[in-house]
C-alpha positions in Angstrom: 0.0 0.0 0.0 2.8 2.4 1.0 4.7 1.7 -2.3 1.6 2.4 -4.4 1.0 5.7 -2.5 4.7 6.6 -3.0 4.4 6.1 -6.8 1.2 8.2 -6.9 2.9 10.9 -4.8 5.8 11.1 -7.4 3.3 11.3 -10.3 1.3 14.1 -8.5 4.5 16.1 -7.7 5.8 15.8 -11.2 2.5 16.9 -12.6 2.1 19.7 -10.1 -1.1 18.2 -8.8 -2.2 18.3 -5.2 -2.4 15.2 -3.0 -5.7 13.4 -2.9 -7.5 13.5 0.4 -9.4 10.3 1.3 -12.1 11.6 3.6 -15.8 10.9 4.2 -18.2 12.5 6.5 -18.6 10.5 9.7 -15.7 8.1 8.7 -13.3 6.7 11.3 -9.6 5.9 10.8 -7.0 7.6 8.6 -9.0 10.0 6.4 -5.8 11.2 4.7 -2.7 9.0 4.0 0.5 10.9 3.2 3.5 9.9 1.3 7.3 10.1 1.8 9.4 13.2 2.2 11.5 14.1 -0.8 14.6 14.6 1.4 17.9 12.8 0.8 16.7 10.1 3.2 12.9 9.7 2.8 10.6 9.2 5.7 6.8 8.6 5.9 4.1 7.2 8.2 3.0 3.6 7.7 -0.7 3.9 8.7 -1.5 0.3 7.7 0.6 -1.0 10.6 -0.8 1.4 13.3 -1.7 -0.2 16.6 -3.7 0.8 19.6 -2.3 0.1 23.1 -4.5 0.1 26.2 -3.4 -0.7 29.7 0.0 -1.8 28.4 -1.4 -4.3 25.9 -1.4 -4.1 22.1 -4.9 -4.7 21.0 -5.5 -7.3 18.3 -7.5 -4.9 16.2 -7.2 -1.1 15.9 -10.8 -0.1 16.0 -10.8 3.7 15.4 -14.5 3.8 15.6 -14.2 3.2 19.4 -10.9 3.9 21.1 -10.9 3.6 24.9 -9.9 6.8 26.8 -6.4 6.5 28.1 -5.2 4.5 25.1 -2.2 5.4 22.9 -1.9 5.0 19.1 1.4 4.0 17.7 2.1 4.7 14.0 5.4 3.3 12.5 7.8 5.7 10.8 9.2 4.0 7.6 12.3 4.8 5.4 11.9 4.4 1.6 14.8 3.0 -0.5 14.0 4.5 -3.9 16.6 2.4 -5.6 15.2 -1.0 -4.6 11.6 0.3 -4.1 11.4 -1.2 -0.6 10.6 0.4 2.7 11.2 -0.6 6.3 10.6 0.7 9.8 13.1 3.4 10.8 15.5 2.8 13.7 16.1 5.2 16.5 19.5 6.0 14.9 17.8 6.9 11.6 15.6 9.4 13.4 18.5 10.9 15.3 21.0 11.2 12.4 18.4 12.9 10.1 16.9 15.1 12.8 13.4 13.8 12.1 10.7 15.8 13.9 6.9 15.5 14.4 4.3 18.3 14.2 0.7 17.9 15.0 -2.6 19.8 15.4 -6.0 18.7 16.7 -9.2 19.9 14.9 -11.6 18.4 17.4 -11.2 17.0 20.9 -7.8 18.5 21.6 -8.3 18.5 25.3 -8.4 14.8 25.3 -5.0 14.5 23.6 -2.0 14.6 26.0 0.3 15.0 23.0 2.1 13.4 20.1 5.8 12.5 19.9 8.3 10.3 18.2 9.3 7.3 20.4 11.4 4.2 20.1 9.3 1.0 20.3 12.1 -0.8 22.2 12.2 1.9 25.0 8.4 1.8 25.4 8.7 -1.8 26.8 5.3 -2.9 25.5 5.0 -6.6 24.7 4.0 -7.1 21.1 5.2 -3.7 19.9 8.1 -4.3 17.4 11.3 -2.3 17.6 11.6 0.9 15.6 10.4 4.5 15.4 6.8 5.4 16.0 4.6 8.5 16.2 2.8 8.0 19.5 -0.5 9.7 20.1 -1.5 9.7 23.8 -5.1 10.1 24.9 -5.9 11.0 28.5 -8.6 9.9 30.9 -10.3 13.2 31.2 -13.4 12.3 29.2 -16.3 11.7 31.5 -19.2 11.2 29.1 -21.2 8.1 28.3 -21.3 8.5 24.5 -18.5 8.5 21.9 -16.4 11.7 21.5 -14.8 12.5 18.2 -11.1 13.3 18.2 -9.4 14.5 15.0 -5.8 15.4 14.4 -3.2 15.9 11.6 0.5 14.8 11.8 3.4 15.9 9.6 7.0 14.9 9.6 10.1 17.2 9.3 13.6 16.1 8.3 16.6 18.1 9.2 14.3 20.9 10.5 12.5 21.2 7.1 8.8 20.4 7.1 7.4 18.0 4.4 3.6 18.6 4.0 3.5 15.7 1.6 3.9 13.3 4.6 0.7 14.6 6.3 -1.8 12.0 7.6 -5.2 12.7 9.3 -6.7 10.5 11.9 -10.4 10.7 13.0 -11.4 8.4 15.9 -14.3 7.9 18.2 -13.1 8.0 21.9 -15.2 6.3 24.6 -14.7 5.0 28.1 -14.1 1.4 29.0 -17.4 -0.5 29.5 -18.3 -3.1 32.0 -21.6 -4.9 32.3 -23.0 -5.3 35.8 -25.0 -8.6 35.7 -24.8 -9.8 39.3 -24.6 -8.4 42.9 -20.8 -8.6 43.5 -17.7 -6.3 43.6 -16.5 -4.4 40.5 -13.1 -2.8 40.1 -13.3 0.9 39.3 -9.7 1.8 39.8 -9.6 3.1 36.2 -12.2 5.4 34.6 -15.0 3.0 33.7 -18.5 3.1 32.2 -20.8 0.6 34.0 -23.9 -0.6 32.3 -26.4 -2.6 34.4 -27.8 -5.5 32.5 -31.6 -5.6 31.9 -31.6 -9.1 33.5 -30.0 -7.8 36.7 -32.2 -8.4 39.8 -32.5 -5.5 42.2 -29.8 -5.5 44.8 -26.5 -4.0 46.0 -23.2 -4.0 44.2 -19.8 -2.7 45.4 -17.5 -0.5 43.3 -13.9 -0.8 44.4 -11.8 2.3 43.6 -8.6 0.9 45.0 -6.7 1.7 48.2 -9.6 0.4 50.3 -12.1 3.0 48.9 -15.4 1.3 48.1 -18.9 2.4 47.3 -21.8 0.0 48.0 -25.2 0.9 46.6 -28.3 -0.5 45.1 -28.6 -0.5 41.3 -31.5 -1.1 39.0 -31.6 -2.9 35.6 -30.4 -0.8 32.7 -28.9 1.8 34.9 -25.7 3.4 33.6 -22.9 5.0 35.6 -19.5 6.4 34.8 -17.1 6.2 37.8 -13.7 7.7 38.2 -11.8 8.6 41.4 -8.9 11.1 41.5 -6.7 11.4 44.6 -4.5 14.1 43.3 -3.8 17.2 45.4 -5.8 20.3 44.6 -3.1 23.1 44.5 -5.6 25.8 45.2 -7.0 24.1 48.3 -3.5 23.0 49.4 -2.2 26.6 49.2 -5.3 27.9 51.0 -4.7 25.6 54.0 -0.9 25.1 54.3 -1.0 24.0 57.9 -3.6 21.3 57.5 -3.3 17.7 56.6 -5.6 17.1 53.7 -6.8 14.0 51.7 -8.6 14.4 48.4 -11.4 12.1 47.1 -12.6 13.7 43.9 -15.0 11.5 42.0 -14.8 12.8 38.4 -17.6 10.8 37.0 -20.9 12.2 35.7 -22.1 12.9 39.3 -24.7 10.2 38.7 -27.4 10.0 41.3 -28.3 6.5 42.5 -31.8 5.5 43.3 -31.0 5.0 47.0 -28.3 6.2 49.3 -25.2 4.1 49.4 -22.2 3.8 51.7 -18.9 5.3 50.7 -16.1 3.7 52.8 -12.8 5.5 53.2 -9.9 3.9 55.3 -8.4 6.3 57.8 -4.8 6.4 59.0 -5.2 7.8 62.5 -1.5 8.9 62.8 -1.9 11.3 59.9 -4.9 13.1 61.4 -3.2 14.2 64.7 -2.9 18.0 64.4 0.3 19.7 65.6 0.1 20.2 69.3 -2.7 17.7 69.8 -2.5 14.2 71.1 -5.5 12.4 69.5 -6.6 12.2 65.9 -9.6 14.1 64.5 -11.2 14.2 61.1 -13.3 16.9 59.5 -15.1 16.0 56.3 -16.1 18.5 53.7 -17.8 18.3 50.3 -16.7 20.8 47.6 -19.6 22.3 45.7 -20.2 25.1 43.3 -16.5 25.4 42.5 -15.2 27.1 45.7 -17.6 26.4 48.5 -17.0 23.8 51.3 -19.9 22.1 52.9 -19.2 20.6 56.3 -20.7 17.1 56.7 -22.0 16.0 60.1 -23.1 13.0 62.1 -26.3 12.7 60.0 -24.3 11.2 57.1 -21.0 10.3 58.8 -19.9 7.3 60.9 -16.6 5.7 62.0 -15.8 2.1 62.6 -13.0 2.3 65.2 -12.2 -1.4 65.0 -11.5 -1.3 61.2 -10.6 2.5 61.0 -13.2 3.0 58.3 -15.0 6.3 57.7 -18.4 5.9 56.1 -20.3 8.6 54.2 -24.0 8.0 53.4 -24.6 9.5 50.0 -26.7 9.0 46.8 -24.2 10.9 44.7 -20.5 10.6 44.5 -18.9 14.1 44.6 -15.7 15.8 45.7 -14.7 15.2 49.3 -11.9 16.6 51.4 -10.7 15.2 54.7 -8.9 17.5 57.1 -7.3 17.2 60.5 -8.7 20.7 61.5 -11.7 22.9 60.7 -11.5 24.8 57.4 -13.1 28.0 56.1 -16.4 27.9 54.3 -15.0 29.2 51.0 -11.7 28.5 49.2 -10.0 31.1 47.0 -10.0 30.8 43.2 -7.0 29.5 41.3 -4.0 31.7 40.4 -4.6 31.2 36.7 -4.8 34.8 35.6 -1.5 35.5 33.7 -2.7 38.0 31.1 -2.7 41.6 32.2 -3.7 44.8 30.5 -2.6 48.4 31.0 0.7 50.4 30.8 3.9 50.6 32.6 4.4 53.7 34.9 6.1 56.8 33.4 9.7 56.8 34.7 10.3 60.4 35.9 13.6 61.5 37.5 12.9 63.6 40.6 16.5 65.1 40.5 15.6 66.8 37.1 12.6 68.5 38.5 10.1 65.7 37.7 7.4 64.6 40.1 6.6 61.2 41.3 6.0 58.4 38.8 2.6 58.7 37.2 0.6 55.5 37.0 -1.2 55.6 33.6 -3.4 52.7 34.6 -3.4 51.8 38.3 -6.0 49.0 37.8 -4.6 46.9 35.0 -6.8 43.9 35.7 -10.3 44.6 34.4 -13.3 42.7 33.2 -14.4 39.3 34.3 -10.9 38.0 34.7 -10.1 40.6 37.4 -9.1 39.7 40.9 -11.7 38.2 43.2 -11.0 37.8 46.9 -13.0 35.3 48.9 -12.7 33.6 52.2 -14.8 32.0 54.9 -15.5 35.4 56.5 -17.6 37.3 54.0 -16.0 40.5 55.2 -13.1 39.7 53.1 -15.2 39.6 49.9 -14.6 42.4 47.5 -16.9 42.6 44.4 -15.2 43.4 41.1 -14.7 47.1 40.4 -14.7 49.0 37.1 -12.7 52.0 36.1 -15.7 53.4 34.3 -18.0 53.9 37.4 -17.1 57.0 39.4 -19.2 55.9 42.3 -17.5 52.5 42.5 -15.1 53.4 45.4 -18.0 54.7 47.5 -20.2 51.7 46.8 -17.3 49.4 47.5 -16.8 51.0 50.9 -20.5 50.7 51.8 -20.6 47.1 50.6 -17.4 46.3 52.5 -18.9 47.8 55.7 -22.1 45.8 55.3 -20.4 42.6 54.5 -18.0 43.1 57.5 -21.0 43.4 59.9 -22.7 40.3 58.3 -19.4 38.4 58.1 -18.8 38.6 61.9 -22.2 37.1 62.6 -21.8 34.4 59.9 -18.4 33.5 61.1 -19.7 32.7 64.5 -22.5 30.7 63.1 -20.3 28.6 60.8 -17.8 27.9 63.6 -20.5 25.9 65.3 -21.5 24.1 62.1 -18.2 22.2 61.7 -18.6 18.6 62.8 -15.5 17.0 64.3 -15.2 13.3 64.0 -13.2 12.1 67.0 -11.5 8.8 66.3 -11.8 7.2 69.7 -11.8 3.5 70.5 
């Protein structure tokens, strides 16, 4: 196939024609197959030998109509010998000696692509993946939907820092989550992002979803129910910076926030030694649920319990959300992320006082304007400052009045909230 395309490429180039694009609306797979570079040593993609790798295994069949989230696609890079008319997979040395590079762009679903790069199959250490050079497309696990998401991207090779558009290939694939059928009342592993589909023949009853590390959710499911489950234990940098003196554990269920028909039991193992605050002698756990982006809701004894014999914290809930465990009480609100890196405005006018100049003049003393401007929030609403605008002459006066009002209300609310924190004492 590659040899035929190479011959067609030469004919098209000699005739000044453009490359044919093999594409169809709704098609899956390689919708454009490129040729070889016309460099001294010619390189090209061998799409016929592309493979899909999921969970460290090379799949028997590359089904681009449904690629599991978290998979990687490996496309061999071949060298063409124009004298003999044969091609073979390039070695790592061929790529290095000819400074072969890879450029790519995604037209749809870019947020689900971690990147594309040239790799050596031997260094990937994947059983069933032959040695040689590959273009590796890595998909992430950030897709939380139940249907199929389209991902499209183009790849082009460069040789010795010169791009060769003739090598371009285009890949269109449908990305979906791994599916498991729930057909009996037992335990199901959910350590990786998984789409669970309850069989229509399933009898009403409880099942347990095991997220690893002792974290389990036991709940009743009904026939033909569908749930996407995914747990992240990664630290939230915004919350961690907000509470630097606290020991925090994160249980962020990134699924579709599915609501179950009845309340289930979320079991979380507790290491008592980690929940002893500095200066204290016994462990204590405060449990919060993050909601509406930056608000912490303190959970209490109505939904919390602790098994001191097994050191298991249990949360009664119908919906898996985002939970934070702390060794001390936290504020009601958390500050937004420090993601604003684009500013507007001007630099101050540099005036030399020794030459009779006055103090430096700020042309724009409020460079951050609009919806991306600074927002200050904390548990005490007295610290909340609404966004201001340079165009409103009464803004400073209104701001002062609002600050005074919020300060009075904040003192009262702070006292009320301090009583609403529920401390879970881990006593035998």
